[in-house]
C-alpha positions as CSV (number, residue, x, y, z in Angstrom):
1,M,-44.7,27.5,60.6
2,N,-41.1,26.1,61.7
3,R,-41.8,22.5,60.7
4,I,-42.8,23.9,57.0
5,K,-39.9,26.0,56.7
6,E,-37.6,23.3,57.9
7,I,-39.0,20.5,55.3
8,V,-38.1,23.8,52.3
9,R,-34.8,24.5,53.8
10,Q,-33.7,20.1,54.0
11,R,-36.2,19.3,50.6
12,I,-34.0,22.1,48.6
13,G,-31.6,23.9,50.5
14,Y,-31.5,28.1,51.4
15,V,-29.9,29.4,47.8
16,A,-32.6,27.7,46.6
17,T,-34.8,28.7,48.2
18,F,-34.2,32.7,48.7
19,I,-33.9,32.5,44.8
20,F,-38.0,31.3,45.2
21,L,-39.4,33.9,47.5
22,H,-37.0,37.0,46.1
23,T,-38.3,35.9,42.4
24,V,-42.4,36.1,43.8
25,G,-42.2,38.1,46.3
26,T,-40.3,41.2,43.7
27,I,-42.9,40.7,41.0
28,C,-46.1,39.9,42.4
29,G,-45.8,42.3,45.9
30,W,-47.7,42.3,49.2
31,L,-50.0,38.7,49.1
32,E,-53.7,39.3,51.1
33,G,-54.2,36.8,54.2
34,P,-52.4,36.2,57.4
35,Y,-48.8,35.3,58.2
36,R,-45.3,37.5,57.3
37,N,-45.7,37.7,53.2
38,V,-42.2,35.7,53.3
39,D,-44.2,32.9,54.8
40,K,-47.2,33.0,52.5
41,I,-44.7,32.6,49.5
42,L,-43.2,30.1,51.4
43,L,-46.5,28.2,51.6
44,I,-46.9,28.1,47.6
45,L,-43.4,26.4,47.4
46,Y,-44.2,23.9,50.3
47,M,-47.2,23.0,48.3
48,L,-45.3,22.2,45.6
49,L,-42.3,20.3,47.5
50,E,-44.9,18.3,48.8
51,N,-48.1,18.2,46.9
52,E,-50.3,19.6,49.3
53,T,-53.7,21.0,48.4
54,F,-55.9,23.8,49.5
55,G,-57.5,20.8,51.7
56,S,-55.3,19.6,53.0
57,L,-53.4,23.1,54.3
58,N,-57.2,23.5,55.5
59,E,-57.9,20.0,57.6
60,R,-54.5,20.7,59.2
61,R,-55.6,24.2,60.3
62,I,-52.2,25.7,58.7
63,I,-54.1,28.4,56.3
64,A,-57.6,28.9,55.4
65,R,-58.6,27.0,52.1
66,S,-60.1,29.8,50.4
67,T,-57.2,32.1,51.4
68,I,-54.3,30.0,50.3
69,W,-56.2,30.0,47.2
70,R,-56.3,33.6,46.8
71,I,-52.7,33.5,47.5
72,H,-52.6,31.0,44.7
73,H,-54.7,32.3,42.7
74,T,-52.8,35.6,42.9
75,I,-49.3,34.2,41.8
76,F,-50.2,31.6,39.3
77,V,-53.2,33.5,37.5
78,E,-52.6,37.6,38.3
79,F,-48.9,37.5,37.9
80,H,-48.5,35.0,35.2
81,D,-47.2,36.7,32.6
82,Q,-44.9,38.7,34.2
83,L,-43.4,35.6,36.9
84,N,-43.1,33.4,33.4
85,E,-41.1,36.2,31.8
86,W,-38.7,36.1,34.3
87,A,-38.2,33.3,34.9
88,D,-37.6,32.3,31.0
89,T,-35.0,34.9,31.5
90,C,-33.5,33.7,34.4
91,L,-32.9,30.0,32.8
92,Q,-31.7,31.4,30.1
93,R,-29.0,33.5,31.1
94,M,-28.2,33.4,34.5
95,F,-26.2,30.0,34.9
96,S,-25.5,28.9,31.2
97,N,-24.4,30.1,28.0
98,P,-22.7,28.7,25.1
99,I,-19.1,29.2,26.0
100,I,-19.8,27.2,29.2
101,Q,-21.4,24.6,27.7
102,C,-18.8,23.7,25.3
103,L,-16.2,24.3,27.7
104,I,-18.3,21.6,30.0
105,G,-18.3,19.6,27.0
106,I,-14.9,19.3,26.9
107,I,-13.6,18.2,30.0
108,E,-16.7,16.1,31.3
109,N,-18.8,14.6,28.7
110,E,-18.0,11.3,27.5
111,K,-15.5,10.2,25.2
112,G,-17.0,10.5,21.2
113,F,-19.9,12.3,22.6
114,K,-17.9,16.0,23.5
115,D,-19.5,18.0,20.9
116,G,-22.9,17.6,23.7
117,T,-23.8,21.2,25.2
118,T,-27.7,20.8,25.4
119,F,-29.9,18.1,25.1
120,L,-34.1,18.4,24.2
121,D,-37.2,15.9,25.3
122,G,-40.7,16.0,25.8
123,H,-42.2,15.3,29.2
124,D,-45.5,14.0,29.4
125,T,-47.8,14.5,33.0
126,R,-50.8,13.0,34.2
127,I,-53.9,15.2,34.5
128,E,-57.2,14.8,36.3
129,Y,-60.0,15.2,33.6
130,S,-63.1,17.4,33.9
131,N,-65.2,19.5,32.6
132,L,-63.4,22.4,33.1
133,A,-60.1,21.5,30.6
134,K,-59.9,23.6,28.3
135,Y,-59.7,21.1,25.0
136,P,-61.8,18.2,24.4
137,K,-60.8,14.7,26.6
138,R,-59.3,13.1,23.5
139,E,-57.0,15.7,22.9
140,Y,-55.6,14.8,26.1
141,W,-54.9,11.2,25.7
142,S,-51.5,10.2,26.3
143,Y,-50.0,7.3,24.5
144,K,-47.3,6.4,27.8
145,Y,-49.0,7.0,30.4
146,K,-52.8,5.9,28.3
147,D,-54.8,8.3,30.2
148,S,-55.4,12.3,30.0
149,G,-52.0,14.2,29.9
150,L,-49.6,17.4,28.8
151,R,-46.5,17.7,27.0
152,T,-44.2,20.4,27.4
153,Q,-40.7,20.4,25.9
154,V,-37.3,20.9,28.1
155,L,-34.4,22.0,26.4
156,M,-31.5,21.1,29.0
157,D,-27.5,21.7,29.0
158,N,-24.9,19.7,29.8
159,Q,-24.7,20.4,33.1
160,E,-28.2,19.8,34.0
161,L,-29.9,23.2,33.9
162,A,-33.5,23.6,32.3
163,I,-32.6,26.4,30.0
164,A,-35.9,26.7,28.4
165,I,-39.1,25.3,28.3
166,S,-42.3,25.1,25.8
167,K,-45.3,25.4,26.2
168,S,-47.7,22.7,28.1
169,L,-50.5,21.4,25.7
170,P,-52.5,18.3,25.4
171,C,-50.6,15.2,24.0
172,A,-52.4,13.5,21.6
173,P,-52.2,16.3,18.9
174,N,-49.2,18.2,19.8
175,T,-45.9,15.8,18.6
176,D,-42.5,16.6,20.3
177,I,-41.2,18.0,16.9
178,G,-43.8,20.2,16.2
179,M,-43.9,21.5,20.0
180,F,-39.9,22.2,19.6
181,K,-40.2,24.1,16.1
182,Q,-42.5,25.9,17.7
183,M,-39.8,27.2,20.6
184,G,-39.3,30.6,18.7
185,R,-36.4,31.4,21.3
186,I,-34.8,28.2,20.5
187,P,-32.2,29.6,18.0
188,K,-31.3,32.6,20.0
189,L,-30.0,30.5,23.0
190,L,-27.9,28.6,20.9
191,D,-24.5,29.2,18.8
192,P,-24.1,27.7,15.7
193,S,-20.3,27.6,16.2
194,V,-20.2,25.6,18.9
195,D,-23.2,24.2,20.0
196,V,-24.6,20.9,19.3
197,L,-28.3,19.7,20.3
198,Y,-29.3,15.9,21.3
199,I,-32.1,14.7,20.3
200,D,-34.3,11.0,20.1
201,G,-35.3,9.6,16.5
202,G,-38.8,11.3,17.1
203,Y,-37.4,14.8,16.2
204,F,-35.5,12.9,13.2
205,L,-37.8,13.8,10.3
206,G,-38.2,17.4,11.4
207,I,-34.7,18.6,11.9
208,P,-34.3,19.3,8.1
209,D,-36.8,21.5,7.2
210,Y,-36.4,23.0,10.5
211,I,-32.7,23.7,9.7
212,E,-34.4,24.9,6.4
213,K,-36.3,27.3,7.8
214,L,-33.7,28.7,10.1
215,Q,-31.4,29.7,6.9
216,E,-34.2,31.0,5.6
217,K,-34.1,33.4,8.7
218,G,-30.9,33.6,8.7
219,Y,-29.3,31.7,11.2
220,D,-26.4,29.9,10.3
221,F,-27.6,26.3,11.6
222,D,-26.9,23.0,9.7
223,E,-27.4,19.0,10.6
224,S,-23.5,19.3,12.2
225,N,-25.7,21.4,15.0
226,F,-27.8,18.2,15.7
227,R,-27.0,14.6,16.6
228,A,-29.5,11.8,17.1
229,P,-29.4,8.0,16.9
230,I,-29.0,5.8,13.9
231,R,-32.2,5.2,12.0
232,K,-32.7,1.7,11.2
233,P,-33.3,1.0,7.9
234,R,-35.9,-0.1,6.4
235,N,-36.1,-3.9,6.4
236,Q,-32.3,-3.9,7.6
237,D,-31.0,-4.6,10.8
238,L,-28.6,-2.1,12.2
239,T,-24.5,-3.1,12.3
240,Y,-23.3,-4.5,15.6
241,S,-21.4,-0.9,15.7
242,E,-24.3,1.3,14.8
243,A,-26.1,-0.6,17.2
244,Q,-23.2,0.0,20.2
245,Y,-23.6,3.6,19.1
246,N,-27.6,4.0,19.8
247,E,-26.6,2.4,23.2
248,E,-23.7,4.5,24.4
249,F,-25.8,8.1,22.8
250,G,-29.1,6.7,24.5
251,A,-26.9,6.1,28.0
252,F,-25.3,9.5,27.5
253,R,-28.3,11.5,26.5
254,G,-30.2,9.6,29.1
255,M,-29.2,12.5,31.3
256,I,-32.4,14.7,30.4
257,E,-34.4,11.9,32.2
258,T,-31.8,11.8,35.2
259,L,-33.2,15.9,35.6
260,F,-37.0,15.0,35.3
261,S,-36.2,12.1,37.6
262,H,-34.1,14.6,40.3
263,I,-36.9,17.1,40.0
264,G,-39.7,14.4,40.8
265,E,-37.9,13.5,44.1
266,K,-37.7,16.8,45.2
267,F,-41.6,18.5,43.8
268,K,-43.9,16.1,44.8
269,F,-45.8,18.1,42.5
270,F,-44.0,16.9,40.1
271,N,-43.2,13.5,40.6
272,P,-44.8,11.2,37.7
273,H,-47.2,9.5,40.5
274,S,-48.7,12.9,40.9
275,V,-52.0,13.5,39.0
276,A,-52.0,17.1,38.2
277,K,-55.9,19.1,38.8
278,M,-57.6,20.2,36.1
279,S,-58.7,23.9,36.6
280,G,-59.6,26.5,33.7
281,D,-56.2,27.5,33.0
282,L,-54.0,24.8,34.1
283,E,-52.1,24.9,30.8
284,N,-50.5,28.1,32.1
285,V,-50.6,27.5,35.9
286,W,-48.8,24.0,36.2
287,N,-46.5,25.5,32.9
288,L,-45.5,28.0,35.4
289,K,-44.8,25.9,38.0
290,L,-42.4,24.0,36.5
291,H,-40.5,27.1,35.5
292,L,-40.3,28.0,38.7
293,C,-39.7,24.4,40.2
294,C,-36.6,24.9,37.8
295,L,-35.3,28.0,38.5
296,T,-34.8,27.0,41.9
297,F,-33.6,23.6,41.3
298,I,-30.5,25.4,39.9
299,D,-29.1,25.0,43.4
300,S,-30.4,22.5,45.1
């Protein structure tokens, strides 16, 4: 356990480790198995950091496969809803709000993009399909990976902190804009008087309808709360200034890709080269792991 503790400390530090231990320990309570309770939770964190499996821990005689499976099942299945709700709340409120985002934008954002407070993007991850899947194989097809995958929408603020995460769903039938529209808490997180959400072209066509639906519900959002790259007119080229703007816009908005990259570096479970193993509840389990890792990533 001493080596495992050292790896965790070096990778994410004390505060992020405490956040994970406190969150899981408070919600789940005592977990069945040998070791102290804190060490059992630490093993789960270590699995995410190193992309370890039940089998690899068993082979190295760290903990029996059946025991770590029970611990994992208790945390990510039995206490899924409670942990997910708590992690959602923490991501939204602990370190970010519209006032902080607005001030960060004024002080740190690049010239021309001072209004940028939040960023949205879809994140695909590879999965290993099996007959345990909830949906037919064709629905998991990811054009990005040319393989089975899950898609998740992530809302990030301009401190590079994830503040909202959608459900994780099969790639093929779930478009970015469709999943975004299902994230009902987004308008509650954003302040229409100061927030500007940066999106890519994949969301553009669905935004007018989205704004109209929000206004019908009493939210005071309009097109000024969204910025996207300039669309190329049919049968025409962009002007030099328009193309230059799109290049600068893409570079600035690219910080959300940096977030995904950093999470993959810290947590090998989310590395682009890793493949999530299929289970009967894969979508929910994978999504909760992303929630918890984004929460602990706040300080790391």
